[in-house]
C-alpha positions as CSV (number, residue, x, y, z in Angstrom):
1,Q,73.5,34.2,141.2
2,G,70.0,35.8,141.1
3,K,70.0,35.3,137.4
4,E,70.8,31.6,137.8
5,E,68.0,31.1,140.4
6,K,65.5,32.7,138.0
7,M,66.6,30.4,135.2
8,T,66.3,27.3,137.5
9,L,62.7,28.4,138.6
10,K,61.8,29.0,135.0
11,K,62.9,25.5,134.0
12,T,61.1,23.9,136.9
13,G,57.9,25.8,136.1
14,S,58.2,24.8,132.5
15,R,58.6,21.1,133.4
16,R,55.5,21.2,135.7
17,A,53.5,23.0,133.0
18,G,54.4,20.3,130.5
19,G,52.5,17.5,132.3
20,F,52.4,15.1,135.3
21,T,55.3,13.0,136.5
22,L,55.2,9.2,136.1
23,V,54.7,8.8,139.8
24,E,51.7,11.1,139.8
25,I,50.1,9.3,136.8
26,L,50.6,5.9,138.6
27,V,48.9,7.3,141.8
28,V,46.0,8.6,139.8
29,M,45.6,5.3,137.9
30,S,45.7,3.4,141.3
31,I,43.0,5.6,142.7
32,I,40.8,5.1,139.6
33,S,41.3,1.3,139.8
34,I,40.3,1.2,143.4
35,L,37.2,3.3,142.8
36,A,36.2,1.2,139.8
37,G,36.6,-2.0,141.8
38,L,34.4,-0.6,144.6
39,A,31.8,0.5,142.1
40,L,31.8,-2.9,140.4
41,S,31.6,-4.7,143.8
42,G,28.6,-2.5,144.7
43,V,26.8,-3.3,141.4
44,M,27.4,-7.0,141.8
45,S,26.3,-7.0,145.4
46,G,23.1,-5.1,144.4
47,R,22.4,-7.5,141.6
48,T,22.8,-10.5,143.8
49,S,20.6,-9.0,146.5
50,G,17.9,-8.3,143.8
51,E,18.1,-11.9,142.6
52,E,17.9,-13.3,146.1
53,G,14.8,-11.1,146.7
54,A,13.2,-12.5,143.5
55,V,13.9,-16.1,144.6
56,K,12.4,-15.4,148.1
57,Y,9.3,-13.9,146.4
58,N,8.9,-17.0,144.1
59,I,9.4,-19.4,147.0
60,T,6.7,-17.5,149.0
61,A,4.3,-17.8,146.1
62,L,5.1,-21.5,145.9
63,V,4.4,-22.0,149.6
64,S,1.0,-20.2,149.2
65,A,0.2,-22.7,146.5
66,V,1.3,-25.7,148.6
67,E,-0.8,-24.5,151.5
68,A,-3.9,-24.1,149.3
69,Y,-3.3,-27.6,147.9
70,A,-3.1,-29.0,151.5
71,T,-6.3,-27.2,152.5
72,E,-8.2,-28.9,149.7
73,T,-6.5,-32.4,149.9
74,G,-5.7,-32.8,153.5
75,D,-2.0,-33.3,152.9
76,Y,1.1,-31.8,151.2
77,P,2.3,-33.1,147.9
78,P,4.6,-36.1,148.2
79,S,8.3,-35.9,147.6
80,S,8.2,-38.0,144.5
81,L,5.7,-39.1,141.8
82,A,6.7,-42.7,142.9
83,A,3.9,-42.2,145.4
84,Y,1.6,-42.5,142.4
85,G,3.5,-45.4,140.8
86,I,5.3,-43.0,138.4
87,R,9.1,-42.9,138.3
88,G,11.2,-40.3,136.5
89,N,15.0,-40.4,136.2
90,G,15.5,-40.0,140.0
91,V,16.8,-36.5,139.8
92,N,14.9,-33.4,141.1
93,D,12.0,-35.7,142.1
94,G,10.7,-33.4,144.8
95,I,10.2,-30.2,142.8
96,E,8.9,-32.2,139.8
97,C,6.3,-33.9,141.9
98,L,5.4,-30.7,143.6
99,L,4.7,-28.9,140.3
100,A,2.8,-31.9,138.9
101,C,0.5,-31.9,142.0
102,L,0.0,-28.2,142.0
103,Q,-1.2,-28.4,138.4
104,T,-3.9,-30.9,139.1
105,R,-7.4,-30.2,138.0
106,K,-8.8,-32.1,140.9
107,H,-9.6,-30.7,144.3
108,N,-10.5,-27.2,142.9
109,G,-7.0,-27.0,141.2
110,P,-4.8,-26.0,139.6
111,F,-2.9,-24.2,142.4
112,L,0.1,-22.6,140.6
113,G,-1.3,-19.1,140.7
114,D,1.2,-16.3,140.2
115,L,4.4,-18.4,139.8
116,D,6.8,-17.0,137.2
117,P,6.6,-19.3,134.1
118,D,10.1,-18.2,133.1
119,Q,11.5,-20.0,136.1
120,R,10.1,-23.4,135.0
121,S,12.6,-25.6,133.2
122,N,13.6,-29.2,132.5
123,V,17.3,-29.1,133.3
124,D,17.6,-32.9,133.6
125,G,15.7,-33.6,130.4
126,D,13.1,-35.8,132.2
127,I,10.2,-36.8,129.9
128,L,7.4,-39.3,130.7
129,S,6.7,-42.3,128.6
130,K,3.2,-42.8,127.1
131,L,2.4,-45.2,129.9
132,Q,3.7,-42.9,132.6
133,S,1.8,-40.0,131.0
134,S,-1.5,-41.8,131.1
135,Q,-0.9,-42.7,134.8
136,V,-0.2,-39.1,135.6
137,K,-3.3,-37.9,133.8
138,K,-5.3,-40.6,135.7
139,R,-3.8,-40.1,139.2
140,V,-3.0,-36.4,139.1
141,D,-5.0,-35.1,136.1
142,W,-2.6,-32.2,135.5
143,S,-3.4,-29.3,133.3
144,R,-0.3,-29.6,131.1
145,L,-0.3,-30.2,127.4
146,N,3.0,-32.1,127.3
147,D,4.7,-35.0,129.1
148,I,7.7,-33.1,130.5
149,L,8.5,-33.3,134.2
150,F,9.3,-29.6,134.8
151,E,11.2,-28.2,137.7
152,Y,10.8,-24.7,139.2
153,C,14.2,-23.1,139.3
154,D,15.9,-20.2,141.2
155,R,17.4,-17.2,139.4
156,W,20.7,-19.1,138.9
157,G,19.1,-22.0,136.9
158,N,19.1,-24.6,139.7
159,P,15.9,-26.5,140.6
160,L,14.4,-25.7,144.0
161,V,14.5,-28.6,146.5
162,Y,11.2,-29.9,148.0
163,I,10.9,-32.7,150.6
164,H,7.7,-33.8,152.5
165,S,8.2,-34.3,156.2
166,R,7.6,-38.0,156.0
167,D,10.7,-38.3,153.9
168,Y,13.0,-36.4,156.3
169,G,16.1,-38.5,156.8
170,K,16.2,-39.8,153.2
171,Q,18.6,-38.6,150.5
172,F,17.5,-37.1,147.2
173,K,19.4,-36.3,144.0
174,V,19.2,-32.7,142.8
175,Q,20.8,-30.7,140.1
176,A,23.6,-28.3,141.3
177,G,25.3,-26.4,138.5
178,E,26.7,-28.9,136.1
179,G,26.5,-31.8,138.5
180,I,24.2,-33.8,140.7
181,I,24.4,-33.9,144.5
182,L,22.6,-35.7,147.3
183,V,20.6,-33.6,149.8
184,G,18.4,-34.3,152.8
185,A,16.0,-32.3,154.9
186,K,17.8,-29.5,156.8
187,R,18.3,-29.6,160.6
188,D,18.6,-26.8,163.1
189,S,22.3,-26.7,164.1
190,E,21.4,-25.8,167.7
191,T,18.7,-28.4,168.4
192,G,19.5,-31.0,165.9
193,G,15.8,-31.2,164.9
194,Y,14.4,-30.8,161.5
195,F,13.0,-27.4,160.4
196,K,9.2,-27.7,159.8
197,P,9.1,-31.2,161.4
198,T,5.5,-32.0,160.5
199,E,5.2,-30.1,157.2
200,Y,7.7,-29.8,154.3
201,Q,10.9,-28.0,153.3
202,I,11.5,-25.9,150.1
203,W,14.8,-24.2,149.5
204,S,17.2,-22.8,146.9
205,L,20.9,-23.7,146.9
206,G,21.7,-20.0,146.5
207,V,24.1,-18.2,144.2
208,D,27.0,-20.5,145.2
209,E,25.1,-23.6,144.1
210,V,26.2,-25.4,147.3
211,N,23.8,-27.2,149.6
212,D,24.3,-26.0,153.2
213,E,23.2,-28.8,155.6
214,Y,21.8,-26.5,158.3
215,G,20.1,-23.9,156.1
216,D,22.9,-21.4,156.7
217,G,25.3,-20.0,154.1
218,D,23.4,-18.4,151.2
219,D,20.7,-21.0,150.9
220,I,17.3,-19.5,150.7
221,C,14.8,-21.5,152.8
222,H,11.1,-21.0,153.0
223,W,11.0,-21.0,156.8
224,Q,13.5,-18.1,156.9
225,R,12.3,-14.5,157.1
């Protein structure tokens, strides 16, 4: 009997020395998958946080330029170049007009300052006609060398939204991902009043590319800290 027990122990030891069981391998693979998922989630979260920080920085720089413009002119840029008799395609009007005004050579301009040029784009393909271009040069006298109505975009490629306080309550078309949506000035969910009621609003739709009516969600708004 002792001999048989020794033989059994020998066989068991040999089997364990030969490798892991299927169950052990599956457990190890599950643990590795969980750890890899957690690591990837952390990387993605860190990347999104970094992109949001960059958007906040760019919006802050844009706000500084707007305030400098208002100091020199006595008012903030309008919500659309239609205020100067110039009409684009009706999409992204606010941010297009804002950039045009900030690039004026009048009133001690231009005012763009340290804005990241890589964030400027023309996502809606809006280009002025020769007549419109001459009107812009006369009314705004921008420092551009082309007739493109640029937008300033967030890190996800969507134009920022800009609305002057006198146009609160109106709806504007803006680019959101592959489509166009209607947005209006944002209200405080508690009071029902508009944020920055006598000034203007600038915001990004955030990584989800969805406009949040009350400035919550992941929208990045210039009045938030």
